[in-house]
N, C-alpha and C positions, 0 to 999 in steps of 0.2 A: 063603258070606257072605250075610247077610240083605239083602233089598232096602230095608231101612229101618234106622235106628239105634236103639239103646237108650241112654238117658241114665242115668248112674249115677255115684255118688260114695261111697266108703267112709264118708264123714261122714254119710250118711243115717241111720246107726245112732246114735240119740240116747243110747245107753247105758242104757236102761231094763232093770232086772233085777228078776225076780219081779213083773212087771207084766203085766196082761192084754194090753197093747199090745206085741207082740213086735218091737221095733225092730231086732232082729237078723235079721229075715226078709229084708231087702234083699240082704245079701251072700249069704245062702243061696239066694236066687232065681238070682243070677248064677252061683254055684258049680254049681247043678244044671243050668242051661242049658249051661254050658261042659262039664260032665262028660258030658252026653248028646249033645254035638256039635251042639247047636242053634245056638249062637253061638260066635264066635271073638273074640279080643281086639280085632280091628278093627271089630267091630260096636258097641263101646262108646264113648261120648263122655262127657266129664266136664264138668259145669257149673261156673260161677262162682256164688258165693252172691249172692242179690239184695241190692242195697245199700239204704241208707235211702231214697234218692229213689225207687227202684222200689217199695218197700213203701209209701211215702207216697201212691202213686197210689190206694191202697185204704184203708190204715190211718191212724188218727190219730197225729200225732206223739207225743202223750203215751204211747200204748201202745208205739210203737216205742222210745221212750227208756226206758221201764220194762223192756222186754225186754232192751235192750242193757246197762243198768246193774244189773239184778237187783233192782229196787226194787218188785216186784209185792207187792200186799197179800195177806194171808192169803185173803181172799175171791176174789181173782183167781186164785190158785194152786188154790184149791178148785174153782173152775169149770173150770179146765184139766184137772184130774184126772190130772196127770202132775207129777213132781218137777221143780223148776226147776234148771237148770244152764246154764253158758255153752255146754257141748257140745250141750244140747238146742236152744238158740237157733240155734247154727250149723247144726244139722241142718235146722231149719225154713227158714233162709235158703237153704241149699243146695237143699232141695226146691223152693222158689219159683224159684230160678235154673234148676233142672232143668225145671220146667214151662214157663218162658219159652223155654228152648232147645228143648224137645220141640215146642212150638207152632211155632217158627220152622222147624225141620227138617221138620215135617209139611207145611208149605206148599211145601217144596221136593220132598219125597220121597213125598207122599201120606199116609204114616203115620209116626208116631214114638211111642215109648213111653218115658215116664219111669218108671223102676223105683220111684220114690218118689212123694210128692205125694198129692193128693186130699183135702186137709184142709179140708173144706167147712163145718166148724163155727166157723171163724174169722170174727169180726165186725170191723167197722171199729175199735171201741174196746176189744175184749176177745177172749179166746179161750175156747172151751168144748170139752168132749168130746175131749180129746187134740189139739186143733188151735189152735196159737198164731198161725199166719200162714195166711191163705187163699191158697195158691199159685195156685189156679185163677183167682181174681179178679185177682191181681197180674199173671199172664201175659196175661189178656185186656186189661187196661188198658195194659200195656206194649206189646203189639202194636198196639192202637188208636192209642196216642200216636205210634208209629213210622209209622203210615199203612199198615201191612201188611194189616190187616183192618178192617172196620167192623162187620159182623154176625157174631156168634158164637152157637152153640148149645151150652149145657152139658147133657150127657146124664148124669145122676147116678143110677147104679144100685147105690149102696151100700144096705145094709139100712135105714140111718137117713136121714131127710129132710135135705136140704142147707140147713139153716136160715140159716147165715151167708151162703152164696152168694145165696140168695133175698133176704135183707134188703139186701145190698150192691147188687144190681142191680134192686131194686124200682123200677118206673116207667121203666126204661131200655129203650126199644124195640129198641135195637141188640143186646141180649143176651137170648136166649130161654132161660129156665131150665126144664128138664124133670127132674123127680125122681120115680122110682118106688121105693117103699119100703114097709116094714111100717108100718101105721097105728098099731098099739098098741106103740110102741117110742119110745125116745129120738129126738129131743128132745120134751119135753112141749109146749112152744110151738113151732108150726111156721109161721113167716112164709110166706105163699103164694108158691110158684113160679108161673111162667106156667102150667105144667101140673104138677099133683101127682096121681099115681096111688097111692092109698092101698090097700094090699093087706091082706087079712085074715091072721091068724096061720095058719101052716102051709101057705101057698100053695106048691104044688109046681111042677115043671118045666112041665107042659102049660099050666096056667092062667097062669103067669107069662109064658111066651113068647107066649101069645095076647094078653094085655094089652099087652105090649110092641109087638106088631105093630099092635094097634088104635090106640095113641096115639102111638108114636114116628114112624111113617112119615108120617102127615098133618102132624105138627108140623114135621118136616124140610122138607117141601114148602111149608108155609105160611111159614116164616121164611126159607127159602133162604139159609142161612148161608154164609159164606166159610170157616168152620172149625168143626168139631165138637170140643169138648173133652169127652172121655169118661172118667168116673170108674168104673172097672171094679172095683167092690167085691167082695171075696171073701166078705163076711159074710152074704149070703143063703143060704149053705151050711147044710145041715140040722144040722150038728154045730158050728155057731158058738156060742161062749159068750155073745155079746152080741146074737144074732139070734133070730128066731122064725119065719123062713120055712123052706122045706123043699126047697131046690134041691139037686140032685146035682152032682157035678163035671161030668158030661156036659151037664147043663142049663145050667150056668154058661158052659161053653165054647161051646155053641150060642148063648147070649145074646151073648157077645162077638163071635163071628163075624157074627151078624146085624146088630148095631149098626154094626160097622166096614164090612162089605160093603155094607150099604144106603146108607151115606153115600158110599162110593167110587163106587157105581153112579150116584149122583146128582151126581158130580163134586165132592164136598166132601171135603177132606183131614181126617184125624182125628189128634188128639193124645190119647194115652191116659195116664192116671195109674192106678197100682195102689193103689186106695184100701183101705178097712178090711178086716180079716181077723183073726179071733180064734178059730180053730177049736181044739177040745180038743187035737188033735194039731197041733203047729206044722208038721209036714211036709205036712199037708193044705192049710194055707194057702199054703205055698210051691208046692205042686203046682198049686193053682188059679191062682195068679199066673203060673206058667210056662205053663199052658194058655192064658192070655190072649195071650201072645206067639205061641204056635202058632196060635191062632185068627186073629190078625192076619196071620200069614204066609199062611194058607189064604185069607183074604179078599183079600189083595193078589194072590195067584196066580190066584184065580178071576176077578179083574177086570182082569188085565193086558191081555187081548185087547181089551176095550172101550176101555181107555185108549189103546192104540196105534191102534185104529181111529179114535178121536176126533182124534188128532194128525194122522192122514193125511187 
């Protein structure tokens, strides 16, 4: 049994078919982890969908109502770039509930992974780029309102800059937004994060990891968060259809372990969301996400001694 839980719901699959966003990947990740003996049924916990009041901590009521009633305009659907359906809305609500739950469990268990989530292009009053609801922002505001945390650090390592998250938390010193992404890629307009690391096209493993060490570690110590919310994007992969970086599977796994282990060694729990991934071969995206779970396990095992020593 894993030393941490995985948050998952079959409803994460929004039913997209013949779309570059493979919403079927979530159950395939769980199937692969179970088939390989990495997880058992007891490692999985199921979230409740985020309700309107939780969404309203971040999103405008007009946007919430339009999602609920299916009254989005043509322009709003065009910006989303995904087909509207009630199943789609439920999937995003479940993802937000999953990131809330994963964040709570991370505070208890040091690490927790939401098999879904990471929808960082969601703004207060609209969605963009496959993201109708910003689950990361909702989870942060929900935990802050509950008094569980005050200072949070968002570590966004999707290939695309986290524009929605940056805009939502602009000027809020309690939330440190860190985004390392391909500069010459979506979104065209990039509201500034606290730290934006803009990478050139075809950046590979060595340079990527060097940049991560240079900027992530001092940012973590500067902000001293009570929780790291990590968006482990699979799309910096060199065969991703929507990316232009050149990381290998091994490089991505090293990235994941470094982010998680560095935070744990600093005494900061980590909630992980499995963000974007659009590889030419779906099985590659699934493998990258499974490797994130393995990297988290390695990070926890590597820091267990330090954690027990601190307790004594």
